[in-house]
C-alpha positions as YAML, in Angstrom:
chain: A
units: angstrom
residues:
- id: 1
  name: MET
  ca: [64.40, 185.56, 137.39]
- id: 2
  name: ARG
  ca: [67.21, 182.84, 139.07]
- id: 3
  name: ARG
  ca: [65.80, 180.30, 135.94]
- id: 4
  name: TYR
  ca: [67.03, 182.83, 133.52]
- id: 5
  name: LEU
  ca: [70.62, 183.67, 135.63]
- id: 6
  name: ILE
  ca: [71.25, 179.98, 135.60]
- id: 7
  name: ALA
  ca: [70.93, 179.34, 131.90]
- id: 8
  name: ALA
  ca: [72.93, 182.49, 131.23]
- id: 9
  name: ALA
  ca: [75.46, 180.66, 133.44]
- id: 10
  name: LEU
  ca: [75.42, 177.70, 131.27]
- id: 11
  name: VAL
  ca: [75.80, 179.16, 128.45]
- id: 12
  name: ALA
  ca: [78.94, 180.99, 129.92]
- id: 13
  name: LEU
  ca: [80.56, 177.72, 130.53]
- id: 14
  name: ALA
  ca: [80.14, 176.65, 127.16]
- id: 15
  name: LEU
  ca: [81.55, 179.56, 125.13]
- id: 16
  name: PRO
  ca: [85.04, 178.46, 126.17]
- id: 17
  name: ALA
  ca: [84.30, 175.14, 124.33]
- id: 18
  name: VAL
  ca: [82.49, 176.93, 121.52]
- id: 19
  name: ALA
  ca: [85.72, 179.42, 120.96]
- id: 20
  name: ALA
  ca: [88.20, 176.59, 121.35]
- id: 21
  name: ALA
  ca: [86.46, 174.87, 118.46]
- id: 22
  name: LYS
  ca: [88.95, 175.71, 115.97]
- id: 23
  name: GLY
  ca: [90.77, 174.22, 112.89]
- id: 24
  name: PRO
  ca: [93.38, 172.02, 113.33]
- id: 25
  name: VAL
  ca: [97.62, 173.00, 114.12]
- id: 26
  name: SER
  ca: [98.77, 170.15, 112.15]
- id: 27
  name: ALA
  ca: [98.21, 166.79, 110.31]
- id: 28
  name: SER
  ca: [100.11, 163.38, 108.75]
- id: 29
  name: MET
  ca: [98.69, 161.60, 105.90]
- id: 30
  name: SER
  ca: [100.18, 158.05, 105.79]
- id: 31
  name: GLY
  ca: [99.68, 155.27, 103.02]
- id: 32
  name: PRO
  ca: [100.91, 153.73, 100.03]
- id: 33
  name: GLY
  ca: [102.93, 155.49, 97.57]
- id: 34
  name: LEU
  ca: [104.05, 158.24, 99.76]
- id: 35
  name: GLU
  ca: [108.35, 159.29, 99.57]
- id: 36
  name: GLY
  ca: [108.43, 158.89, 103.12]
- id: 37
  name: GLY
  ca: [106.31, 157.20, 104.81]
- id: 38
  name: THR
  ca: [103.90, 160.29, 105.63]
- id: 39
  name: LEU
  ca: [103.04, 163.43, 104.18]
- id: 40
  name: GLU
  ca: [102.98, 166.41, 107.13]
- id: 41
  name: PHE
  ca: [100.63, 169.39, 106.67]
- id: 42
  name: ARG
  ca: [101.34, 172.45, 109.00]
- id: 43
  name: GLY
  ca: [100.39, 176.18, 109.10]
- id: 44
  name: ASP
  ca: [96.75, 177.55, 109.50]
- id: 45
  name: GLY
  ca: [94.17, 174.91, 109.65]
- id: 46
  name: GLU
  ca: [91.47, 177.15, 109.65]
- id: 47
  name: GLY
  ca: [90.64, 177.48, 106.14]
- id: 48
  name: PRO
  ca: [92.14, 177.79, 102.58]
- id: 49
  name: GLY
  ca: [95.53, 179.43, 102.01]
- id: 50
  name: THR
  ca: [97.58, 176.80, 103.30]
- id: 51
  name: ALA
  ca: [97.92, 173.32, 102.49]
- id: 52
  name: LEU
  ca: [96.89, 172.09, 106.19]
- id: 53
  name: GLY
  ca: [93.91, 174.34, 105.85]
- id: 54
  name: THR
  ca: [92.59, 173.14, 102.42]
- id: 55
  name: LEU
  ca: [93.12, 169.65, 103.68]
- id: 56
  name: ALA
  ca: [90.49, 170.13, 106.11]
- id: 57
  name: SER
  ca: [88.25, 172.58, 104.70]
- id: 58
  name: SER
  ca: [88.38, 170.68, 101.46]
- id: 59
  name: GLY
  ca: [88.50, 167.65, 102.72]
- id: 60
  name: GLY
  ca: [85.03, 167.79, 105.05]
- id: 61
  name: PHE
  ca: [86.89, 167.74, 108.60]
- id: 62
  name: PHE
  ca: [84.77, 170.63, 109.85]
- id: 63
  name: ALA
  ca: [81.49, 169.24, 109.02]
- id: 64
  name: GLN
  ca: [82.27, 165.45, 110.19]
- id: 65
  name: MET
  ca: [84.23, 167.09, 113.16]
- id: 66
  name: PHE
  ca: [81.18, 169.59, 114.41]
- id: 67
  name: GLY
  ca: [78.42, 169.26, 111.93]
- id: 68
  name: GLN
  ca: [76.62, 172.00, 110.30]
- id: 69
  name: SER
  ca: [73.19, 172.58, 109.27]
- id: 70
  name: PRO
  ca: [72.59, 171.96, 106.22]
- id: 71
  name: ASP
  ca: [74.86, 168.68, 106.82]
- id: 72
  name: PRO
  ca: [77.01, 168.08, 103.89]
- id: 73
  name: THR
  ca: [77.74, 164.38, 105.61]
- id: 74
  name: LEU
  ca: [75.90, 161.11, 104.64]
- id: 75
  name: ALA
  ca: [75.68, 158.32, 107.63]
- id: 76
  name: THR
  ca: [76.41, 155.36, 104.51]
- id: 77
  name: ARG
  ca: [79.18, 155.27, 102.42]
- id: 78
  name: PRO
  ca: [78.17, 156.78, 99.24]
- id: 79
  name: THR
  ca: [78.07, 154.20, 95.87]
- id: 80
  name: GLY
  ca: [81.09, 153.78, 93.76]
- id: 81
  name: THR
  ca: [84.83, 152.75, 93.92]
- id: 82
  name: LEU
  ca: [86.85, 153.62, 97.07]
- id: 83
  name: GLY
  ca: [90.27, 153.08, 96.07]
- id: 84
  name: VAL
  ca: [93.17, 152.94, 98.07]
- id: 85
  name: ARG
  ca: [92.49, 154.30, 101.83]
- id: 86
  name: TYR
  ca: [94.96, 157.09, 102.96]
- id: 87
  name: THR
  ca: [94.93, 157.98, 107.37]
- id: 88
  name: VAL
  ca: [94.98, 161.38, 108.33]
- id: 89
  name: VAL
  ca: [95.78, 162.17, 111.59]
- id: 90
  name: TYR
  ca: [94.89, 165.72, 112.86]
- id: 91
  name: VAL
  ca: [95.79, 167.36, 116.38]
- id: 92
  name: VAL
  ca: [93.16, 170.08, 117.14]
- id: 93
  name: PRO
  ca: [93.84, 172.50, 120.10]
- id: 94
  name: GLY
  ca: [91.27, 172.59, 122.39]
- id: 95
  name: PRO
  ca: [90.09, 174.44, 125.64]
- id: 96
  name: ASN
  ca: [92.52, 174.16, 128.69]
- id: 97
  name: GLY
  ca: [95.21, 172.98, 126.40]
- id: 98
  name: VAL
  ca: [94.30, 169.93, 125.52]
- id: 99
  name: ARG
  ca: [94.99, 168.54, 121.92]
- id: 100
  name: SER
  ca: [93.41, 166.03, 120.71]
- id: 101
  name: ARG
  ca: [94.23, 163.73, 118.02]
- id: 102
  name: VAL
  ca: [91.28, 163.00, 115.42]
- id: 103
  name: VAL
  ca: [91.67, 160.22, 112.55]
- id: 104
  name: GLN
  ca: [90.45, 160.49, 109.01]
- id: 105
  name: SER
  ca: [90.14, 157.91, 106.92]
- id: 106
  name: VAL
  ca: [90.66, 159.90, 103.15]
- id: 107
  name: TYR
  ca: [89.86, 158.28, 99.83]
- id: 108
  name: PRO
  ca: [91.16, 160.26, 97.36]
- id: 109
  name: TYR
  ca: [90.94, 157.97, 93.91]
- id: 110
  name: ALA
  ca: [87.29, 157.16, 95.05]
- id: 111
  name: LYS
  ca: [85.46, 157.32, 91.75]
- id: 112
  name: PRO
  ca: [83.26, 159.31, 91.10]
- id: 113
  name: VAL
  ca: [84.65, 162.25, 93.81]
- id: 114
  name: PRO
  ca: [87.31, 161.58, 96.29]
- id: 115
  name: LEU
  ca: [86.10, 160.61, 99.63]
- id: 116
  name: THR
  ca: [86.96, 161.23, 103.53]
- id: 117
  name: PHE
  ca: [85.11, 159.91, 106.60]
- id: 118
  name: ILE
  ca: [85.33, 160.54, 110.28]
- id: 119
  name: LYS
  ca: [84.07, 157.86, 112.30]
- id: 120
  name: PRO
  ca: [80.70, 159.13, 114.33]
- id: 121
  name: GLY
  ca: [80.99, 159.50, 117.84]
- id: 122
  name: GLN
  ca: [85.13, 159.83, 117.82]
- id: 123
  name: ARG
  ca: [86.49, 161.13, 121.47]
- id: 124
  name: PHE
  ca: [88.35, 164.62, 121.46]
- id: 125
  name: TRP
  ca: [89.15, 167.14, 123.98]
- id: 126
  name: GLY
  ca: [87.94, 164.29, 126.64]
- id: 127
  name: THR
  ca: [83.98, 164.87, 126.71]
- id: 128
  name: GLU
  ca: [83.58, 165.54, 122.70]
- id: 129
  name: ARG
  ca: [82.36, 163.48, 120.24]
- id: 130
  name: ALA
  ca: [82.87, 164.08, 116.11]
- id: 131
  name: HIS
  ca: [79.57, 164.12, 114.37]
- id: 132
  name: GLY
  ca: [81.04, 162.09, 111.89]
- id: 133
  name: GLY
  ca: [80.30, 160.64, 108.29]
- id: 134
  name: TRP
  ca: [81.23, 159.98, 104.77]
- id: 135
  name: PHE
  ca: [81.78, 163.45, 102.50]
- id: 136
  name: ARG
  ca: [82.39, 163.94, 98.94]
- id: 137
  name: ALA
  ca: [84.93, 165.86, 98.42]
- id: 138
  name: SER
  ca: [85.50, 168.34, 95.31]
- id: 139
  name: PRO
  ca: [88.07, 167.06, 92.61]
- id: 140
  name: GLY
  ca: [90.09, 169.61, 93.26]
- id: 141
  name: PHE
  ca: [91.14, 167.83, 96.62]
- id: 142
  name: LYS
  ca: [92.60, 165.22, 95.00]
- id: 143
  name: LYS
  ca: [94.37, 167.74, 92.79]
- id: 144
  name: MET
  ca: [96.11, 169.57, 96.41]
- id: 145
  name: LEU
  ca: [97.17, 166.34, 97.77]
- id: 146
  name: VAL
  ca: [99.18, 165.52, 94.40]
- id: 147
  name: ARG
  ca: [100.49, 168.56, 94.35]
- id: 148
  name: VAL
  ca: [101.61, 168.40, 97.75]
- id: 149
  name: GLY
  ca: [103.26, 164.74, 97.45]
- id: 150
  name: LEU
  ca: [100.19, 161.91, 96.99]
- id: 151
  name: PRO
  ca: [101.11, 160.23, 93.54]
- id: 152
  name: ALA
  ca: [99.05, 161.38, 90.50]
- id: 153
  name: ARG
  ca: [97.95, 157.57, 89.93]
- id: 154
  name: ALA
  ca: [96.77, 155.02, 92.33]
- id: 155
  name: PRO
  ca: [99.98, 153.03, 93.75]
- id: 156
  name: ALA
  ca: [99.25, 149.00, 92.58]
...
């Protein structure tokens, strides 16, 4: 009986961290060819509907941060051409008011499809580590980025 109480207590302690595993509250993208040097993303980061939500969901943020089953991420870089790299810095709220910054590399002009990458083990919320990996985004991912200010063609 005592083992069950200890197990229940451990689960209860873990729940706040799981409950706090929400989407980002903002993101900024930097890289070549952006007017003003950066693109800012705000809104609901939990799913499609806002530019931030589409960036996070279509760009593999959740799978790269928290892992998923089945896992859509790849441990090694897919074959093909990467093209120009952009850096996205997400602000991710966590437990106890902690806000972490997580960096994602975005390759919107990669061939045959856009790619994103989060370095495995990247720390967030003080003690957590990102699952990481490469993510194959849909062609619609680049179209969304172009709508919010990314150049339609890769800058030279």
